Backbone as numpy.savetxt, mean C-alpha at the origin, in Angstrom:
# Nx Ny Nz CAx CAy CAz Cx Cy Cz
7.80 3.67 -21.93 7.88 2.37 -21.25 7.10 1.32 -22.02
7.60 0.09 -22.00 6.84 -1.00 -22.58 5.58 -1.25 -21.76
4.58 -1.84 -22.41 3.32 -2.10 -21.73 3.52 -3.01 -20.51
4.39 -4.00 -20.61 4.59 -4.92 -19.51 5.21 -4.20 -18.31
6.07 -3.22 -18.57 6.65 -2.44 -17.48 5.58 -1.57 -16.81
4.69 -1.02 -17.61 3.61 -0.24 -17.05 2.72 -1.11 -16.17
2.50 -2.33 -16.61 1.67 -3.23 -15.80 2.32 -3.53 -14.46
3.65 -3.59 -14.44 4.34 -3.78 -13.16 3.98 -2.65 -12.21
3.99 -1.42 -12.71 3.66 -0.27 -11.87 2.22 -0.35 -11.38
1.31 -0.74 -12.25 -0.10 -0.81 -11.86 -0.34 -1.94 -10.85
0.54 -2.92 -10.85 0.39 -4.03 -9.90 0.55 -3.57 -8.46
1.16 -2.41 -8.25 1.30 -1.90 -6.89 -0.06 -1.66 -6.24
-1.07 -1.37 -7.04 -2.42 -1.16 -6.51 -3.35 -2.33 -6.80
-2.79 -3.48 -7.16 -3.61 -4.65 -7.48 -4.55 -5.07 -6.34
-4.14 -4.97 -5.06 -5.09 -5.38 -4.00 -6.38 -4.58 -4.02
-6.32 -3.32 -4.42 -7.54 -2.52 -4.48 -8.38 -2.89 -5.70
-7.74 -3.34 -6.76 -8.48 -3.86 -7.90 -9.24 -5.12 -7.47
-8.59 -5.96 -6.68 -9.24 -7.19 -6.22 -10.50 -6.91 -5.41
-10.52 -5.77 -4.74 -11.68 -5.42 -3.91 -12.82 -4.80 -4.70
-12.56 -4.41 -5.95 -13.55 -3.68 -6.73 -13.83 -4.38 -8.05
-15.02 -4.93 -8.21 -15.32 -5.71 -9.42 -15.29 -4.91 -10.70
-15.41 -3.57 -10.62 -15.42 -2.76 -11.83 -14.02 -2.30 -12.24
-13.01 -2.67 -11.46 -11.64 -2.22 -11.73 -10.91 -3.22 -12.62
-9.76 -2.78 -13.12 -8.99 -3.58 -14.06 -7.52 -3.59 -13.62
-6.90 -4.77 -13.59 -5.51 -4.86 -13.15 -4.56 -4.12 -14.08
-4.90 -3.99 -15.35 -3.95 -3.46 -16.32 -4.27 -2.07 -16.84
-5.42 -1.51 -16.47 -5.83 -0.22 -17.02 -5.07 0.93 -16.37
-4.52 1.85 -17.15 -3.83 3.01 -16.58 -4.74 3.86 -15.70
-6.07 3.75 -15.93 -7.03 4.55 -15.19 -7.73 3.75 -14.09
-7.27 2.56 -13.79 -7.84 1.71 -12.73 -9.18 1.11 -13.17
-10.10 1.97 -13.58 -11.33 1.49 -14.20 -11.72 2.52 -15.26
-12.88 2.40 -15.81 -13.22 3.21 -16.98 -14.41 4.14 -16.74
-14.84 4.26 -15.49 -16.06 5.00 -15.21 -15.87 5.80 -13.93
-16.00 7.12 -14.01 -15.83 7.99 -12.84 -16.81 7.64 -11.72
-17.94 7.04 -12.09 -18.95 6.69 -11.10 -18.38 5.74 -10.03
-17.37 4.95 -10.41 -16.83 3.94 -9.49 -15.53 4.38 -8.82
-15.12 5.62 -9.05 -13.88 6.12 -8.45 -14.17 7.47 -7.80
-14.76 7.44 -6.62 -15.13 8.66 -5.92 -14.04 9.01 -4.90
-13.09 9.83 -5.32 -12.02 10.21 -4.41 -12.35 11.50 -3.66
-13.48 12.13 -4.00 -13.87 13.34 -3.28 -14.43 12.99 -1.91
-15.39 12.07 -1.85 -15.97 11.70 -0.56 -14.97 10.94 0.31
-14.23 10.04 -0.30 -13.32 9.20 0.49 -12.03 9.89 0.90
-11.56 10.81 0.05 -10.25 11.41 0.28 -10.28 12.93 0.40
-11.39 13.54 0.00 -11.47 14.99 0.01 -10.65 15.64 -1.09
-10.39 14.89 -2.16 -9.56 15.40 -3.26 -10.46 15.85 -4.41
-10.30 17.10 -4.82 -11.06 17.61 -5.96 -10.17 18.34 -6.96
-8.88 18.50 -6.64 -7.98 19.25 -7.52 -6.64 18.55 -7.66
-5.90 18.93 -8.68 -4.55 18.39 -8.90 -3.61 18.69 -7.73
-3.55 19.94 -7.22 -2.65 20.18 -6.08 -2.97 19.32 -4.87
-4.24 19.10 -4.59 -4.60 18.23 -3.47 -4.12 16.80 -3.70
-4.26 16.34 -4.93 -3.77 15.00 -5.25 -2.28 14.88 -5.01
-1.50 15.83 -5.55 -0.05 15.75 -5.43 0.38 15.79 -3.96
-0.28 16.59 -3.17 0.06 16.65 -1.75 -0.28 15.33 -1.06
-1.40 14.72 -1.43 -1.80 13.46 -0.82 -0.80 12.35 -1.11
-0.09 12.43 -2.24 0.86 11.38 -2.59 1.95 11.21 -1.54
2.20 12.22 -0.75 3.22 12.11 0.30 2.82 11.12 1.38
1.56 10.68 1.34 1.11 9.64 2.25 1.91 8.36 2.07
2.50 8.17 0.89 3.34 6.99 0.67 4.48 6.94 1.68
4.88 8.10 2.20 5.97 8.16 3.18 5.49 8.42 4.61
4.34 9.06 4.76 3.93 9.44 6.12 2.50 9.03 6.44
2.08 7.88 5.91 0.73 7.39 6.14 0.62 6.52 7.39
-0.29 5.56 7.35 -0.55 4.72 8.51 0.66 3.91 8.96
1.53 3.58 8.02 2.68 2.73 8.36 3.57 3.36 9.43
3.60 4.68 9.49 4.45 5.35 10.47 4.14 4.90 11.90
2.88 4.54 12.14 2.49 4.16 13.49 3.06 2.80 13.91
3.49 2.01 12.92 4.02 0.67 13.23 5.50 0.52 12.90
6.09 1.49 12.23 7.48 1.33 11.78 8.43 1.03 12.94
8.29 1.73 14.04 9.18 1.51 15.17 8.96 0.14 15.79
7.73 -0.32 15.81 7.44 -1.65 16.37 8.12 -2.73 15.54
8.04 -2.64 14.22 8.72 -3.62 13.36 10.24 -3.53 13.53
10.74 -2.33 13.63 12.18 -2.16 13.80 12.66 -2.79 15.11
11.92 -2.57 16.17 12.32 -3.12 17.47 12.21 -4.65 17.48
11.17 -5.19 16.85 11.04 -6.65 16.80 12.22 -7.29 16.07
12.70 -6.62 15.05 13.82 -7.16 14.27 15.12 -7.13 15.06
15.32 -6.13 15.90 16.61 -5.95 16.55 16.67 -6.48 17.98
15.52 -6.67 18.63 15.53 -7.03 20.05 15.73 -8.53 20.27
16.47 -8.87 21.33 16.45 -10.23 21.85 15.09 -10.48 22.50
14.67 -11.74 22.64 13.38 -12.02 23.26 13.19 -11.35 24.61
14.21 -11.37 25.45 14.09 -10.75 26.77 13.97 -9.23 26.65
14.68 -8.66 25.68 14.60 -7.21 25.48 13.22 -6.82 24.95
12.68 -7.64 24.07 11.35 -7.37 23.53 10.31 -7.39 24.64
10.36 -8.41 25.48 9.38 -8.51 26.56 9.49 -7.33 27.51
10.70 -6.92 27.80 10.90 -5.77 28.67 10.33 -4.51 28.03
10.52 -4.37 26.72 10.00 -3.21 26.01 8.47 -3.19 26.06
7.85 -4.32 25.75 6.39 -4.38 25.69 5.78 -4.02 27.04
6.44 -4.41 28.12 5.90 -4.14 29.46 5.92 -2.66 29.81
6.67 -1.86 29.06 6.71 -0.42 29.33 5.65 0.35 28.55
4.93 -0.32 27.66 4.03 0.36 26.74 2.61 0.47 27.29
1.88 1.48 26.81 0.47 1.57 27.18 -0.30 0.53 26.37
-1.59 0.41 26.65 -2.40 -0.67 26.07 -2.42 -0.62 24.55
-2.56 0.58 23.99 -2.66 0.70 22.53 -1.32 0.38 21.86
-0.24 0.94 22.38 1.06 0.66 21.80 1.44 -0.81 21.97
1.01 -1.41 23.04 1.29 -2.84 23.22 0.60 -3.65 22.14
-0.65 -3.29 21.81 -1.37 -3.99 20.74 -0.65 -3.78 19.40
-0.16 -2.57 19.16 0.58 -2.29 17.93 1.84 -3.17 17.85
2.59 -3.23 18.93 3.83 -4.00 18.93 3.57 -5.50 18.82
2.51 -5.97 19.44 2.19 -7.39 19.32 1.76 -7.74 17.90
1.04 -6.83 17.24 0.70 -7.06 15.84 1.96 -7.15 14.99
2.90 -6.27 15.23 4.16 -6.30 14.48 4.90 -7.60 14.70
4.94 -8.07 15.94 5.67 -9.30 16.23 5.03 -10.51 15.55
3.70 -10.47 15.42 2.99 -11.61 14.83 3.02 -11.59 13.30
3.29 -10.45 12.70 3.21 -10.34 11.25 4.56 -10.09 10.58
5.61 -9.94 11.36 6.92 -9.66 10.77 7.31 -10.75 9.77
7.00 -11.99 10.07 7.36 -13.08 9.18 6.69 -13.01 7.82
5.54 -12.36 7.76 4.81 -12.25 6.49 5.23 -11.04 5.67
5.53 -9.93 6.35 5.83 -8.71 5.59 7.26 -8.21 5.76
8.01 -8.73 6.73 9.41 -8.35 6.89 9.57 -6.95 7.46
10.79 -6.43 7.42 11.08 -5.14 8.05 10.38 -3.96 7.39
9.85 -4.16 6.18 9.11 -3.08 5.53 7.80 -2.76 6.21
7.37 -3.67 7.10 6.12 -3.43 7.80 4.96 -3.28 6.84
4.07 -2.36 7.15 2.85 -2.21 6.35 2.94 -1.04 5.37
4.15 -0.67 4.98 4.30 0.44 4.04 3.58 0.17 2.71
3.44 -1.10 2.35 2.74 -1.43 1.10 1.30 -0.92 1.11
0.70 -0.84 2.27 -0.67 -0.32 2.38 -0.72 1.12 1.89
0.23 1.94 2.31 0.27 3.33 1.88 0.69 3.46 0.42
1.66 2.66 -0.01 2.11 2.71 -1.40 1.00 2.27 -2.35
0.33 1.18 -2.01 -0.73 0.67 -2.87 -1.88 1.64 -3.02
-2.26 2.31 -1.95 -3.35 3.28 -2.04 -2.96 4.49 -2.88
-1.70 4.89 -2.81 -1.27 6.00 -3.65 -1.24 5.59 -5.12
-0.93 4.33 -5.39 -1.02 3.83 -6.76 -2.44 3.93 -7.28
-3.39 3.57 -6.43 -4.80 3.71 -6.81 -5.14 5.17 -7.12
-4.67 6.08 -6.27 -4.98 7.49 -6.49 -4.38 8.01 -7.79
-3.18 7.57 -8.11 -2.57 8.00 -9.37 -3.39 7.54 -10.57
-3.84 6.31 -10.53 -4.63 5.80 -11.65 -5.99 6.49 -11.70
-6.58 6.77 -10.54 -7.83 7.51 -10.50 -7.63 8.93 -11.02
-6.47 9.51 -10.73 -6.19 10.88 -11.16 -6.10 10.99 -12.68
-5.57 9.94 -13.33 -5.54 9.93 -14.79 -6.98 9.91 -15.32
-7.83 9.12 -14.70 -9.24 9.05 -15.11 -9.91 10.41 -14.94
-9.59 11.13 -13.86 -10.19 12.44 -13.61 -9.57 13.55 -14.48
-8.42 13.27 -15.09 -7.76 14.28 -15.91 -6.87 15.22 -15.12
-6.54 14.89 -13.88 -5.68 15.74 -13.06 -4.21 15.59 -13.43
-3.81 14.42 -13.91 -2.46 14.18 -14.39 -2.55 13.40 -15.69
-1.48 13.46 -16.49 -1.48 12.67 -17.72 -0.71 11.37 -17.48
-0.66 10.54 -18.51 -0.07 9.23 -18.35 1.42 9.31 -18.02
2.16 10.21 -18.69 3.59 10.32 -18.42 3.85 10.73 -16.97
3.07 11.67 -16.47 3.20 12.08 -15.07 2.90 10.91 -14.14
1.86 10.17 -14.46 1.49 9.02 -13.64 2.61 7.99 -13.60
3.21 7.70 -14.75 4.26 6.69 -14.79 5.48 7.14 -13.99
5.86 8.42 -14.10 7.01 8.90 -13.34 6.74 8.83 -11.84
5.56 9.25 -11.42 5.20 9.21 -10.00 5.08 7.77 -9.51
4.53 6.90 -10.35 4.51 5.48 -10.02 5.94 4.95 -9.80
6.86 5.45 -10.61 8.24 5.01 -10.47 8.83 5.34 -9.12
8.42 6.49 -8.55 8.89 6.85 -7.20 8.37 5.85 -6.18
7.15 5.39 -6.38 6.59 4.41 -5.45 7.21 3.03 -5.66
7.52 2.70 -6.91 8.19 1.43 -7.19 9.53 1.36 -6.48
10.26 2.47 -6.48 11.55 2.51 -5.79 11.37 2.24 -4.30
10.33 2.80 -3.73 10.05 2.57 -2.31 9.69 1.11 -2.05
8.82 0.57 -2.89 8.39 -0.82 -2.71 9.57 -1.78 -2.79
10.46 -1.58 -3.75 11.60 -2.47 -3.91 12.63 -2.29 -2.80
12.68 -1.12 -2.23 13.61 -0.90 -1.11 13.15 -1.66 0.13
11.84 -1.68 0.37 11.32 -2.25 1.61 10.96 -3.73 1.50
10.73 -4.23 0.28 10.27 -5.62 0.12 11.13 -6.36 -0.90
11.15 -7.68 -0.76 11.98 -8.51 -1.62 11.21 -9.20 -2.74
9.89 -9.21 -2.65 9.09 -9.91 -3.66 7.64 -9.47 -3.55
6.84 -9.92 -4.53 5.43 -9.56 -4.53 4.69 -10.16 -3.34
5.10 -11.34 -2.91 4.38 -11.98 -1.81 4.43 -11.14 -0.54
5.63 -10.69 -0.16 5.72 -9.89 1.05 5.04 -8.54 0.86
5.12 -7.98 -0.33 4.43 -6.71 -0.59 2.92 -6.87 -0.42
2.35 -7.89 -1.04 0.90 -8.10 -0.95 0.48 -8.46 0.47
1.30 -9.26 1.15 1.00 -9.56 2.56 0.96 -8.28 3.37
1.93 -7.41 3.14 2.02 -6.16 3.89 0.80 -5.28 3.63
0.32 -5.28 2.41 -0.88 -4.49 2.11 -2.07 -5.00 2.91
-2.28 -6.30 2.92 -3.43 -6.87 3.63 -3.32 -6.62 5.13
-2.12 -6.77 5.68 -1.93 -6.51 7.10 -2.17 -5.02 7.40
-1.71 -4.16 6.49 -1.96 -2.74 6.65 -3.43 -2.41 6.62
-4.17 -3.06 5.74 -5.61 -2.84 5.69 -6.27 -3.28 6.99
-5.82 -4.41 7.53 -6.37 -4.88 8.81 -6.06 -3.88 9.93
-4.83 -3.36 9.93 -4.44 -2.37 10.93 -5.34 -1.14 10.84
-5.53 -0.63 9.64 -6.36 0.55 9.42 -7.82 0.30 9.83
-8.33 -0.90 9.52 -9.72 -1.22 9.82 -10.03 -1.18 11.30
-9.01 -1.39 12.11 -9.22 -1.50 13.56 -8.92 -0.21 14.33
-8.43 0.80 13.67 -7.97 1.99 14.38 -9.06 2.68 15.16
-10.31 2.53 14.75 -11.40 3.18 15.46 -11.80 2.51 16.75
-11.23 1.37 17.06 -11.58 0.65 18.28 -10.88 1.25 19.50
-11.44 1.00 20.65 -10.83 1.47 21.89 -9.51 0.74 22.13
-8.68 1.30 22.99 -7.41 0.67 23.32 -7.62 -0.75 23.82
-8.66 -0.94 24.63 -8.92 -2.25 25.25 -9.42 -3.27 24.22
-10.09 -2.83 23.19 -10.65 -3.73 22.18 -9.67 -4.06 21.06
-8.64 -3.26 20.93 -7.80 -3.31 19.74 -7.18 -4.69 19.50
-6.55 -5.26 20.52 -5.89 -6.55 20.35 -6.89 -7.62 19.92
-8.08 -7.60 20.52 -9.11 -8.57 20.17 -9.54 -8.41 18.72
-9.69 -7.16 18.27 -10.09 -6.92 16.89 -9.02 -7.37 15.90
-7.75 -7.20 16.26 -6.69 -7.70 15.39 -6.79 -9.22 15.23
-7.15 -9.91 16.30 -7.30 -11.37 16.23 -8.37 -11.78 15.23
-9.38 -10.95 15.07 -10.51 -11.29 14.19 -10.25 -10.98 12.73
-9.23 -10.20 12.43 -9.04 -9.72 11.07 -8.69 -10.81 10.08
-8.11 -11.90 10.55 -7.73 -12.98 9.63 -8.91 -13.59 8.92
-10.10 -13.51 9.54 -11.30 -14.08 8.94 -12.21 -13.01 8.35
-11.80 -11.74 8.41 -12.64 -10.65 7.92 -12.71 -10.70 6.40
-13.93 -10.67 5.86 -14.11 -10.87 4.42 -13.38 -9.81 3.59
-13.29 -8.58 4.10 -12.60 -7.54 3.35 -11.14 -7.83 3.12
-10.54 -8.67 3.99 -9.14 -9.05 3.82 -8.99 -10.34 3.02
-9.85 -11.31 3.31 -9.74 -12.59 2.60 -10.07 -12.45 1.11
-10.95 -11.51 0.78 -11.29 -11.31 -0.63 -10.06 -10.94 -1.45
-9.19 -10.10 -0.88 -8.00 -9.68 -1.62 -7.14 -10.88 -1.97
-6.81 -11.70 -0.98 -5.93 -12.83 -1.23 -6.57 -13.86 -2.15
-7.85 -14.10 -1.96 -8.52 -15.11 -2.79 -8.64 -14.65 -4.24
-9.00 -13.39 -4.44 -9.19 -12.92 -5.82 -7.86 -12.77 -6.54
-6.83 -12.33 -5.84 -5.53 -12.24 -6.51 -5.04 -13.62 -6.89
-5.24 -14.58 -6.01 -4.82 -15.96 -6.30 -5.64 -16.53 -7.46
-6.91 -16.18 -7.52 -7.78 -16.74 -8.55 -7.70 -16.00 -9.88
-7.70 -14.66 -9.81 -7.85 -13.86 -11.02 -6.55 -13.24 -11.54
-5.56 -13.11 -10.66 -4.36 -12.36 -11.05 -3.09 -13.21 -11.02
-3.22 -14.51 -10.94 -2.04 -15.37 -10.87 -1.19 -15.23 -12.13
-1.83 -15.25 -13.28 -1.09 -15.10 -14.53 -0.52 -13.69 -14.65
-1.31 -12.71 -14.24 -0.87 -11.31 -14.26 0.45 -11.15 -13.52
0.54 -11.67 -12.30 1.77 -11.52 -11.52 2.89 -12.42 -12.01
2.55 -13.56 -12.59 3.59 -14.47 -13.08 4.42 -13.84 -14.19
3.87 -12.84 -14.88 4.57 -12.17 -15.97 5.33 -10.93 -15.51
5.32 -10.68 -14.18 5.91 -9.45 -13.65 6.94 -9.76 -12.58
8.15 -10.18 -12.97 9.18 -10.44 -11.96 9.42 -9.21 -11.11
9.63 -9.44 -9.82 9.81 -8.33 -8.88 10.95 -7.41 -9.31
12.02 -7.98 -9.83 13.19 -7.19 -10.21 13.21 -6.79 -11.69
12.05 -6.80 -12.33 11.97 -6.39 -13.74 12.57 -5.00 -13.93
13.34 -4.84 -14.99 13.89 -3.52 -15.32 12.75 -2.59 -15.72
12.75 -1.39 -15.17 11.72 -0.40 -15.46 12.38 0.83 -16.10
12.06 1.06 -17.36 12.63 2.19 -18.08 11.66 3.37 -17.98
11.77 4.07 -16.87 10.83 5.12 -16.55 11.07 6.37 -17.39
10.01 7.14 -17.63 10.20 8.41 -18.35 10.96 9.41 -17.49
11.54 10.39 -18.13 12.17 11.48 -17.40 11.10 12.24 -16.61
11.54 12.90 -15.55 10.60 13.68 -14.76 9.97 14.76 -15.63
8.63 14.76 -15.76 7.99 15.75 -16.63 8.12 17.17 -16.08
8.40 18.11 -16.95 8.48 19.51 -16.54 7.15 20.01 -16.00
6.07 19.36 -16.41 4.74 19.80 -15.99 4.49 19.61 -14.49
5.34 18.83 -13.83 5.19 18.66 -12.39 5.74 19.86 -11.61
6.34 20.80 -12.32 6.73 22.05 -11.72 7.61 21.88 -10.50
7.18 22.48 -9.39 7.96 22.48 -8.16 7.73 21.25 -7.32
6.85 20.34 -7.76 6.60 19.16 -6.95 7.85 18.30 -6.90
8.42 18.19 -5.74 9.70 17.50 -5.57 9.48 16.23 -4.76
9.75 15.10 -5.41 9.53 13.82 -4.74 10.69 12.90 -5.13
11.54 12.58 -4.19 12.71 11.78 -4.50 12.36 10.32 -4.74
């Protein structure tokens, strides 16, 4: 792959680079020092098999909890939506109201970018740890690129979806009664605003060179991935 195509793949995890001053938007390894990429404490990953299994989070991560809410908001008439919301418990009502308020920013893809972006970070961290090589990383990144392009139409909606997903995740520990209130506060939470501000300030040129529909000439699936099957 050309270097510019590889940078497109690494852009999937750009929001996490924005959160970490020691990271690099273009580095295949995310950053250059294992000290700043601790996936053992945060993820419980210490081996290659654990990493490969964790990658399935791109399909079954936090976004699953909101997928139905986004789908219903897209298809329901206003009266049908209100009737649906009235049947839900407090927590599910907060989930559905979040979906209704953010659909315009992230579209029907919902917050899948949150799961895709984090897996991109893990792939780049895995290269740094020596669990996978660059060719394996690029092929696996390509699987995530296909998902991102299926669910989103441009970088803006993808990045919006990541930030909304981060806000959703940040609030999951709250009680059912507190959840809606905590979602209201996330727009001003520094952990979310830093992503948008730093990408706008530091990565504007980076993204301007990466059209969403750029052709990606991915490597063939490496034989070294063995039985790991990921469509």
